[in-house]
C-alpha beads as a LAMMPS data file, in Angstrom:
LAMMPS data file: protein, C-alpha beads

108 atoms
107 bonds

1 atom types
1 bond types

-500.0 500.0 xlo xhi
-500.0 500.0 ylo yhi
-500.0 500.0 zlo zhi

Masses

1 110.0

Atoms # bond

1 1 1 -5.218 5.793 5.061
2 1 1 -7.965 8.261 5.298
3 1 1 -9.129 9.290 8.293
4 1 1 -12.299 8.103 8.362
5 1 1 -11.226 4.130 6.702
6 1 1 -14.831 4.462 5.255
7 1 1 -14.872 7.010 2.601
8 1 1 -11.158 5.535 1.516
9 1 1 -11.638 4.512 -2.254
10 1 1 -9.317 1.529 -2.084
11 1 1 -9.896 0.688 -6.367
12 1 1 -8.905 3.894 -7.039
13 1 1 -5.586 4.027 -4.482
14 1 1 -4.517 0.382 -5.821
15 1 1 -4.803 1.853 -9.407
16 1 1 -2.629 4.814 -8.196
17 1 1 -0.491 2.711 -6.719
18 1 1 0.157 0.368 -9.450
19 1 1 0.864 3.050 -11.817
20 1 1 2.999 4.954 -9.607
21 1 1 5.259 2.032 -9.574
22 1 1 5.526 2.117 -12.724
23 1 1 6.394 5.736 -12.672
24 1 1 8.599 4.891 -10.548
25 1 1 10.504 2.182 -11.961
26 1 1 10.847 4.075 -15.129
27 1 1 13.222 6.697 -13.759
28 1 1 10.239 9.405 -12.820
29 1 1 11.879 11.099 -9.613
30 1 1 10.137 14.449 -9.677
31 1 1 8.512 14.329 -7.568
32 1 1 5.851 17.320 -7.278
33 1 1 4.570 15.466 -10.594
34 1 1 3.808 12.263 -9.070
35 1 1 2.517 14.072 -6.404
36 1 1 -0.465 15.878 -8.093
37 1 1 -0.550 12.723 -10.571
38 1 1 -1.083 10.343 -8.213
39 1 1 -3.285 13.179 -5.447
40 1 1 -5.297 10.773 -4.115
41 1 1 -3.176 8.081 -2.985
42 1 1 -0.064 11.314 -1.535
43 1 1 -3.590 13.362 0.254
44 1 1 -4.662 9.402 1.676
45 1 1 -1.186 8.037 2.639
46 1 1 2.069 9.839 2.650
47 1 1 3.733 7.035 4.085
48 1 1 2.629 4.546 1.334
49 1 1 3.654 7.413 -1.388
50 1 1 7.174 7.746 -0.215
51 1 1 7.461 4.537 0.527
52 1 1 6.600 3.822 -3.360
53 1 1 8.808 6.527 -4.361
54 1 1 12.017 5.637 -2.197
55 1 1 11.250 2.005 -3.244
56 1 1 10.194 0.608 -6.050
57 1 1 13.466 2.075 -8.701
58 1 1 15.465 -0.482 -6.771
59 1 1 16.979 -3.732 -7.353
60 1 1 15.832 -4.932 -4.087
61 1 1 12.422 -3.858 -4.913
62 1 1 10.359 -6.764 -4.705
63 1 1 7.103 -5.397 -6.502
64 1 1 5.094 -8.772 -6.362
65 1 1 5.853 -9.249 -2.642
66 1 1 4.861 -5.575 -2.522
67 1 1 2.159 -5.602 -4.122
68 1 1 0.335 -9.393 -2.788
69 1 1 0.845 -7.462 0.819
70 1 1 -1.056 -3.928 -0.371
71 1 1 -3.367 -6.116 -1.567
72 1 1 -3.961 -7.964 1.173
73 1 1 -4.640 -4.658 3.244
74 1 1 -6.714 -3.386 0.934
75 1 1 -8.835 -6.218 1.468
76 1 1 -9.508 -5.842 4.792
77 1 1 -10.090 -2.303 4.197
78 1 1 -12.828 -2.947 1.876
79 1 1 -13.895 -5.831 4.294
80 1 1 -14.591 -2.664 7.256
81 1 1 -16.314 -0.646 5.003
82 1 1 -18.480 -3.971 4.644
83 1 1 -19.022 -4.360 8.237
84 1 1 -17.238 -7.856 7.907
85 1 1 -14.394 -7.216 9.985
86 1 1 -13.799 -4.690 12.843
87 1 1 -10.111 -2.498 12.243
88 1 1 -8.687 -3.997 15.680
89 1 1 -9.737 -7.989 13.657
90 1 1 -8.064 -6.409 10.087
91 1 1 -4.941 -5.467 12.073
92 1 1 -4.623 -8.087 14.106
93 1 1 -5.117 -10.155 10.762
94 1 1 -2.373 -8.043 9.075
95 1 1 0.329 -7.992 11.596
96 1 1 0.128 -11.888 11.886
97 1 1 1.131 -11.462 8.412
98 1 1 3.812 -10.393 8.043
99 1 1 5.098 -11.466 11.160
100 1 1 4.463 -14.839 9.443
101 1 1 6.059 -13.139 6.266
102 1 1 9.125 -11.167 8.247
103 1 1 10.229 -13.173 11.387
104 1 1 9.357 -16.673 10.701
105 1 1 10.881 -16.680 7.163
106 1 1 14.187 -14.733 9.012
107 1 1 13.843 -17.478 11.706
108 1 1 13.340 -20.836 10.184

Bonds

1 1 1 2
2 1 2 3
3 1 3 4
4 1 4 5
5 1 5 6
6 1 6 7
7 1 7 8
8 1 8 9
9 1 9 10
10 1 10 11
11 1 11 12
12 1 12 13
13 1 13 14
14 1 14 15
15 1 15 16
16 1 16 17
17 1 17 18
18 1 18 19
19 1 19 20
20 1 20 21
21 1 21 22
22 1 22 23
23 1 23 24
24 1 24 25
25 1 25 26
26 1 26 27
27 1 27 28
28 1 28 29
29 1 29 30
30 1 30 31
31 1 31 32
32 1 32 33
33 1 33 34
34 1 34 35
35 1 35 36
36 1 36 37
37 1 37 38
38 1 38 39
39 1 39 40
40 1 40 41
41 1 41 42
42 1 42 43
43 1 43 44
44 1 44 45
45 1 45 46
46 1 46 47
47 1 47 48
48 1 48 49
49 1 49 50
50 1 50 51
51 1 51 52
52 1 52 53
53 1 53 54
54 1 54 55
55 1 55 56
56 1 56 57
57 1 57 58
58 1 58 59
59 1 59 60
60 1 60 61
61 1 61 62
62 1 62 63
63 1 63 64
64 1 64 65
65 1 65 66
66 1 66 67
67 1 67 68
68 1 68 69
69 1 69 70
70 1 70 71
71 1 71 72
72 1 72 73
73 1 73 74
74 1 74 75
75 1 75 76
76 1 76 77
77 1 77 78
78 1 78 79
79 1 79 80
80 1 80 81
81 1 81 82
82 1 82 83
83 1 83 84
84 1 84 85
85 1 85 86
86 1 86 87
87 1 87 88
88 1 88 89
89 1 89 90
90 1 90 91
91 1 91 92
92 1 92 93
93 1 93 94
94 1 94 95
95 1 95 96
96 1 96 97
97 1 97 98
98 1 98 99
99 1 99 100
100 1 100 101
101 1 101 102
102 1 102 103
103 1 103 104
104 1 104 105
105 1 105 106
106 1 106 107
107 1 107 108
């Protein structure tokens, strides 16, 4: 996210993530257009932007799982901004969630 997590506009990012997924799923592949159209997302998290760009149009892209996961991350950012949780604890919580989803399901 941004260099200062307290400056991150979570609601705008959620909106841009949803809209970018839709654009990419509908076949938009002009990266320059997408960078301009979703400039807050691009400038805040190039990694997230690139993940959506590369994956949202694939048949294997699980949109519901992705949106649920990213929503959990965005909610943790909000909690950090509201001083309800530390950045360390938020990272640990997300790590636990991802471990449950990816590692434990594979082991069972």
